C-alpha positions as CSV (number, residue, x, y, z in Angstrom):
1,M,-17.8,11.6,11.3
2,S,-17.2,13.8,14.8
3,A,-19.4,13.4,17.8
4,R,-22.3,16.2,18.2
5,S,-22.6,18.7,21.0
6,P,-26.1,18.0,23.1
7,F,-26.7,21.6,21.7
8,N,-25.6,21.0,18.3
9,G,-27.6,19.4,15.1
10,A,-31.0,18.8,15.6
11,D,-31.4,19.8,19.1
12,A,-30.4,23.4,17.8
13,G,-33.5,23.8,15.9
14,Q,-35.5,23.0,18.5
15,T,-34.0,25.1,21.4
16,G,-31.8,27.7,19.6
17,R,-29.0,29.8,20.0
18,P,-30.0,30.8,23.6
19,V,-29.8,27.8,24.6
20,Q,-26.3,27.2,23.5
21,A,-25.6,30.7,25.0
22,I,-27.1,29.6,28.2
23,A,-25.2,26.6,28.1
24,A,-21.9,28.2,27.7
25,R,-22.3,30.4,30.5
26,V,-23.4,27.6,33.0
27,R,-20.2,25.6,31.5
28,R,-17.8,28.6,32.4
29,R,-19.7,29.2,35.9
30,L,-19.2,25.5,37.0
31,A,-15.6,25.2,35.8
32,D,-14.4,27.6,38.0
33,G,-15.6,25.4,41.0
34,A,-13.3,23.6,43.0
35,D,-15.4,20.7,43.5
36,D,-17.9,18.3,40.7
37,P,-21.2,20.2,40.6
38,T,-24.1,18.2,42.4
39,P,-27.6,18.5,40.3
40,E,-28.9,21.0,42.5
41,D,-26.0,23.1,41.6
42,L,-27.0,22.8,37.9
43,V,-30.4,23.5,38.3
44,E,-29.6,26.6,40.2
45,A,-26.8,28.0,37.7
46,V,-29.2,27.3,34.6
47,L,-31.9,29.4,36.5
48,A,-29.6,32.4,37.0
49,Q,-29.1,32.6,33.6
50,P,-30.7,35.7,32.2
51,G,-33.4,34.7,29.7
52,A,-33.9,31.5,31.1
53,A,-37.4,32.1,32.4
54,L,-38.3,32.6,28.6
55,L,-37.4,29.1,27.6
56,G,-40.2,27.1,29.3
57,D,-40.0,24.1,31.6
58,R,-39.7,21.5,29.4
59,T,-36.3,23.2,27.5
60,L,-34.6,23.9,30.5
61,R,-35.2,20.4,31.7
62,M,-33.7,19.5,28.8
63,V,-30.8,21.8,29.2
64,T,-30.2,21.0,32.7
65,E,-30.5,17.2,32.2
66,R,-27.5,17.3,29.3
67,L,-25.5,19.8,31.2
68,N,-25.8,17.0,34.1
69,A,-24.5,14.4,32.0
70,E,-21.3,16.3,31.1
71,F,-20.8,17.1,34.3
72,S,-20.9,13.3,35.5
73,G,-19.0,10.0,34.3
74,A,-17.4,10.4,31.5
75,G,-19.0,13.6,31.0
76,P,-18.8,15.0,27.3
77,L,-16.9,11.7,26.2
78,A,-19.7,9.6,27.0
79,S,-22.0,9.8,23.8
80,L,-18.7,8.8,22.3
81,L,-17.8,5.8,24.4
82,A,-21.4,4.8,24.0
83,E,-21.0,4.8,20.1
84,R,-21.0,1.4,18.3
85,G,-17.5,0.4,16.7
86,V,-15.8,2.8,18.9
87,T,-12.7,1.2,20.6
88,D,-10.2,4.0,21.7
89,V,-10.9,7.7,22.6
90,L,-7.9,9.6,23.3
91,V,-7.6,13.1,24.8
92,N,-4.7,15.4,24.3
93,G,-4.7,18.2,26.3
94,Q,-7.9,20.0,24.2
95,E,-7.9,17.9,21.3
96,V,-10.2,14.6,21.2
97,W,-9.6,11.7,18.6
98,V,-11.4,8.6,18.2
99,D,-11.1,5.0,17.0
100,R,-13.9,3.8,15.1
101,G,-12.1,0.5,14.0
102,E,-10.2,2.4,10.9
103,G,-7.8,4.4,12.6
104,L,-7.9,7.2,14.5
105,C,-9.8,10.6,13.7
106,R,-10.3,14.1,15.3
107,A,-14.1,14.6,17.0
108,E,-15.5,17.7,17.8
109,V,-15.9,18.0,21.4
110,D,-16.0,20.7,23.7
111,L,-14.0,19.6,26.9
112,G,-14.4,22.9,28.9
113,G,-10.8,23.7,28.7
114,P,-7.8,22.7,30.7
115,V,-9.6,22.8,34.0
116,G,-12.5,20.6,32.4
117,V,-10.2,18.2,31.3
118,R,-8.3,17.7,34.5
119,R,-11.7,17.7,36.7
120,L,-12.9,14.9,34.0
121,A,-9.6,13.0,34.6
122,Q,-10.1,13.1,38.1
123,R,-13.3,12.1,38.1
124,L,-13.1,9.0,36.3
125,A,-9.8,8.2,38.4
126,S,-12.0,8.5,41.4
127,I,-14.6,6.1,39.9
128,G,-12.2,3.8,39.1
129,G,-10.9,3.8,43.0
130,R,-7.6,5.4,42.0
131,R,-6.0,8.6,42.8
132,L,-5.0,11.3,40.2
133,D,-3.4,14.7,41.7
134,D,0.0,16.3,41.5
135,A,1.4,14.0,43.8
136,S,0.3,11.2,41.9
137,P,0.2,12.1,38.5
138,C,-0.2,9.1,36.6
139,V,-3.2,6.9,36.9
140,D,-4.1,3.2,35.2
141,A,-8.0,2.1,36.0
142,Q,-10.8,0.5,34.9
143,L,-14.2,2.0,34.9
144,P,-17.3,-0.2,36.5
145,D,-18.4,-0.6,32.7
146,G,-15.2,-2.7,32.2
147,T,-13.4,0.5,30.2
148,R,-10.0,0.8,30.6
149,F,-8.6,4.5,31.9
150,H,-5.3,6.0,31.9
151,A,-4.5,9.3,32.5
152,V,-1.2,11.7,32.7
153,L,-1.5,15.4,34.3
154,P,1.4,18.2,33.4
155,P,3.9,18.8,33.9
156,V,4.5,15.5,33.1
157,A,2.2,15.6,30.3
158,R,3.5,18.5,28.6
159,G,0.3,20.0,26.7
160,G,-1.7,17.6,28.6
161,P,-3.4,16.4,30.6
162,Y,-3.7,13.1,28.2
163,L,-6.4,10.7,28.8
164,S,-6.9,6.7,27.2
165,L,-9.8,5.1,27.2
166,R,-10.5,1.8,25.4
167,T,-13.9,0.6,25.6
168,F,-15.3,-2.6,26.9
169,Q,-16.9,-5.2,24.3
170,H,-20.1,-5.9,25.9
171,A,-21.5,-8.6,23.3
172,A,-19.7,-11.7,22.9
173,V,-17.7,-12.1,19.6
174,T,-17.6,-15.7,17.7
175,V,-15.4,-17.0,15.4
176,E,-18.5,-16.6,12.7
177,D,-18.5,-12.6,13.3
178,L,-15.0,-12.2,12.8
179,V,-15.2,-14.1,9.3
180,A,-18.1,-11.6,8.8
181,C,-15.9,-8.8,9.6
182,G,-12.6,-9.6,7.6
183,T,-10.6,-10.3,10.7
184,L,-10.6,-14.3,9.6
185,T,-11.1,-16.0,6.3
186,A,-12.6,-19.2,6.3
187,E,-9.8,-20.8,6.1
188,S,-8.1,-19.4,8.8
189,A,-11.3,-20.0,10.9
190,Q,-11.2,-23.6,10.2
191,L,-7.5,-23.6,11.1
192,L,-7.8,-21.6,14.5
193,S,-11.1,-24.0,15.6
194,G,-8.7,-26.8,14.8
195,I,-6.3,-25.7,17.2
196,V,-8.7,-25.2,19.7
197,A,-10.3,-28.9,19.4
198,A,-6.9,-30.6,19.7
199,R,-6.0,-28.7,22.8
200,L,-2.6,-27.3,21.3
201,P,-1.6,-24.5,23.5
202,Y,-1.0,-21.2,22.0
203,L,-0.4,-17.7,22.0
204,V,-2.2,-14.5,19.9
205,T,0.1,-11.8,19.4
206,G,0.5,-8.9,17.5
207,G,0.6,-4.9,18.5
208,A,-1.7,-2.9,21.0
209,G,-5.4,-2.3,19.7
210,C,-4.8,-5.1,17.0
211,G,-7.5,-7.5,18.5
212,K,-6.1,-10.0,20.4
213,T,-8.4,-10.4,23.4
214,T,-11.4,-10.1,20.7
215,V,-10.1,-13.3,18.9
216,L,-9.0,-15.0,22.1
217,S,-12.5,-14.5,23.7
218,A,-14.1,-15.7,20.2
219,L,-11.8,-18.9,20.4
220,L,-12.7,-19.7,24.0
221,A,-16.0,-19.9,22.9
222,L,-15.4,-23.1,21.1
223,V,-14.0,-24.8,24.1
224,P,-16.1,-27.9,24.8
225,H,-18.9,-26.7,27.1
226,H,-17.7,-29.7,29.7
227,E,-14.6,-27.8,30.1
228,R,-13.4,-25.4,32.9
229,I,-11.7,-22.2,31.9
230,V,-10.0,-20.0,34.3
231,L,-9.0,-16.7,33.2
232,V,-6.4,-14.5,34.9
233,E,-6.4,-10.8,33.8
234,D,-4.6,-7.5,34.9
235,A,-7.9,-6.1,33.6
236,A,-11.2,-8.2,32.7
237,E,-11.8,-7.9,29.4
238,L,-12.4,-11.7,28.2
239,R,-15.9,-12.4,28.0
240,P,-16.2,-15.8,26.3
241,R,-19.3,-17.4,25.4
242,H,-18.9,-20.1,27.1
243,P,-21.2,-21.5,30.5
244,H,-18.1,-22.7,32.7
245,V,-15.5,-19.6,33.3
246,V,-14.4,-18.4,36.5
247,A,-11.9,-15.2,36.3
248,L,-9.1,-13.9,38.5
249,Q,-8.0,-10.1,38.5
250,A,-4.9,-8.9,39.6
251,R,-5.2,-6.1,42.0
252,T,-2.8,-2.8,42.0
253,P,-1.9,-1.2,45.3
254,N,-3.7,1.1,47.4
255,V,-2.8,4.8,48.0
256,E,-0.7,3.4,50.8
257,G,0.9,1.0,48.6
258,A,-0.8,-2.3,50.0
259,G,-3.1,-4.6,49.0
260,V,-1.3,-5.6,45.8
261,V,-1.9,-9.0,44.4
262,T,0.0,-9.4,41.1
263,L,-0.8,-11.6,38.3
264,R,1.7,-14.1,38.9
265,D,-0.1,-14.4,42.6
266,C,-3.2,-15.3,40.4
267,V,-2.1,-17.4,38.1
268,R,-0.6,-19.5,41.3
269,Q,-4.0,-19.5,42.6
270,A,-5.7,-20.6,39.5
271,L,-3.6,-23.6,39.2
272,R,-5.4,-24.7,42.5
273,M,-8.8,-24.1,40.5
274,R,-8.9,-27.5,38.6
275,P,-8.3,-25.5,35.3
276,D,-9.2,-27.7,32.2
277,R,-7.9,-24.4,30.2
278,L,-5.8,-22.1,31.9
279,V,-5.9,-18.7,30.1
280,I,-4.1,-15.3,30.8
281,G,-5.6,-12.2,29.4
282,E,-1.6,-10.8,28.6
283,C,1.7,-11.8,29.2
284,R,3.5,-8.7,30.4
285,G,5.9,-10.0,33.2
286,A,7.2,-12.9,35.4
287,E,3.8,-14.8,35.0
288,V,4.9,-16.1,31.8
289,V,7.3,-18.8,34.1
290,D,3.9,-20.2,35.9
291,L,1.9,-20.2,32.7
292,L,5.0,-22.3,30.9
293,G,5.2,-24.1,33.9
294,A,1.6,-25.0,34.1
295,L,1.2,-26.0,30.4
296,N,4.2,-28.2,31.4
297,T,2.7,-30.2,34.0
298,G,-0.9,-31.8,32.0
299,H,-2.8,-28.3,31.4
300,D,-2.5,-28.4,27.6
301,G,-4.7,-26.5,25.6
302,G,-4.1,-23.2,27.6
303,A,-3.8,-19.6,26.0
304,A,-2.4,-16.4,26.7
305,T,-2.2,-12.7,24.5
306,L,1.4,-11.2,23.9
307,H,2.7,-8.2,22.5
308,A,4.8,-8.7,19.6
309,N,5.8,-6.9,16.0
310,A,5.9,-10.3,14.3
311,P,6.1,-14.2,15.1
312,A,9.5,-14.3,14.5
313,D,9.8,-11.9,17.6
314,V,7.8,-14.3,20.3
315,P,10.6,-16.5,21.5
316,A,13.1,-13.2,22.2
317,R,10.0,-11.5,24.0
318,L,9.1,-14.3,25.9
319,E,12.7,-14.8,26.8
320,A,12.8,-11.2,27.9
321,L,10.0,-12.1,30.4
322,G,11.5,-15.3,31.6
323,L,14.6,-13.5,32.6
324,I,12.3,-10.9,34.8
325,G,11.7,-14.3,36.5
326,G,14.8,-15.3,37.0
327,V,14.9,-18.0,34.9
328,P,17.9,-18.9,32.5
329,R,17.9,-18.4,28.8
330,A,18.6,-22.2,28.2
331,A,16.0,-23.6,30.4
332,L,13.6,-20.9,29.1
333,H,13.5,-22.1,25.6
334,A,13.6,-25.7,26.7
335,Q,10.1,-24.7,28.6
336,I,8.7,-22.9,25.7
337,G,9.6,-25.6,23.6
338,A,7.4,-27.9,25.7
339,A,4.9,-25.8,26.8
340,L,3.8,-23.8,23.6
341,R,2.8,-24.8,20.0
342,V,1.0,-22.4,17.7
343,V,1.2,-18.4,17.5
344,I,-1.6,-16.7,16.1
345,H,-0.4,-13.0,15.0
346,L,-2.9,-10.5,14.2
347,R,-2.2,-7.2,12.5
348,R,-4.1,-3.9,11.4
349,A,-4.2,-3.9,7.1
350,G,-5.8,-0.6,6.4
351,G,-7.6,0.0,9.8
352,A,-9.2,-3.4,9.6
353,R,-7.7,-6.0,12.5
354,V,-6.5,-9.3,10.9
355,V,-5.2,-12.8,11.5
356,N,-2.1,-12.2,9.3
357,E,-0.3,-15.5,10.5
358,V,-0.1,-18.9,11.6
359,C,3.0,-20.1,13.1
360,L,4.5,-23.0,14.8
361,L,7.1,-22.9,17.9
362,G,9.7,-25.2,17.0
363,A,13.6,-25.8,17.8
364,G,16.0,-23.9,15.7
365,A,20.1,-23.4,16.2
366,G,21.6,-23.8,19.4
367,H,18.2,-25.4,20.6
368,L,16.5,-22.2,20.5
369,V,13.1,-21.9,19.9
370,R,12.0,-20.3,16.6
371,A,8.8,-19.6,14.7
372,I,8.3,-21.5,11.5
373,P,5.5,-20.1,9.5
374,A,2.3,-22.6,9.0
375,W,-0.1,-20.3,7.1
376,S,-0.3,-16.8,5.8
377,R,-3.3,-14.9,5.0
378,D,-1.3,-13.6,1.8
379,S,0.5,-16.9,0.9
380,G,-1.5,-19.7,2.6
381,P,0.4,-22.9,3.9
382,G,3.9,-22.1,4.7
383,P,7.0,-24.8,5.6
384,G,5.2,-25.7,8.9
385,A,1.7,-26.6,7.5
386,A,2.6,-30.3,7.6
387,A,3.8,-30.5,11.0
388,L,0.9,-28.3,12.0
389,A,-2.0,-30.4,10.5
390,E,0.3,-33.9,12.0
391,L,-0.1,-32.1,15.4
392,L,-4.3,-31.4,14.5
393,A,-4.8,-34.6,13.5
394,S,-2.8,-36.6,16.6
395,G,-4.7,-34.0,19.1
396,C,-8.2,-34.5,17.8
397,E,-7.4,-38.1,17.5
398,G,-6.5,-38.1,21.5
399,Q,-9.6,-36.2,22.2
400,R,-12.0,-38.5,20.7
401,E,-9.9,-41.4,22.5
402,A,-10.5,-39.7,25.7
403,G,-14.4,-39.0,25.0
404,A,-14.6,-42.5,24.1
């Protein structure tokens, strides 16, 4: 399925080839300008085209409005980003690729040539409050609607510009929704619900775009409503359906290199905000040290996401991040063993995103933490199933006693 141009498909039957020809000439004319066109520029450019006077006021207004949509906001990519089910839109020079949850496929979208792509990239960067030009050819920003935007300009991007847009999920997803779409089975949904109820600290892991944030957001909706959730994120993506959520977001430096607020700074502030559940949207640096410290000082039930190829790789991944924070290997593994209990691992399966494995983090050889399989989507209970069941029973019993 490919995106339709505003001047293709059903509309072409109404307005005909003259409209397409006028629109193409207007695009070429405006693409040669140094600045983004204003609505007045568009009206003037349309009216100046041969044959425009023969189209009628209604058709001219439609052409102008649609051209204005192309030259503002996400322009020709706007319809893709607004399409239900789209998670990623990627631009490789002149090629547009879209992921609707089943892998990437080509979309036929006219971006107006290299000049048009560059202008689109710079406009989106500006909307996100960032700078993108020859002196600063790479940008990572968040758009007002929550969409994550990344761009790289030539010559750094050979064959570029390259644009990557990750859409924002406006509707809160529930565990029931995840069962319905196949991400969770009935068995894994019950298991994950028990992990949240028992206040076991957990990591949601997997590769890029496998659904970690979506699953974490759904699990946070299961937190009892009398508890306070404090979120810390690099880019605001978590939107749990919960009545008591406060969120902190890291800030990148401005063009002068000032004003930075790191994820680690935000974690330290979050600890002073009386969290019942401390959640880090994604651990990617030294902030893991502060998370482990917090989970070792009475802040149980916390969670985070982490990029990892497999659950067995999680201890090494945490070790690498902890070393950035200056914590020796042995001390870090001691912290991990005391602070974290469960790894919930996702993967893509035939285009679908599924919770594939649940593991316990336990002691291994040389007092190093290792991941012990407790449940697998393919084979069911694993060697750590009994120990996990014991932790769930103990945690739930403790919550009942606390409630009493």
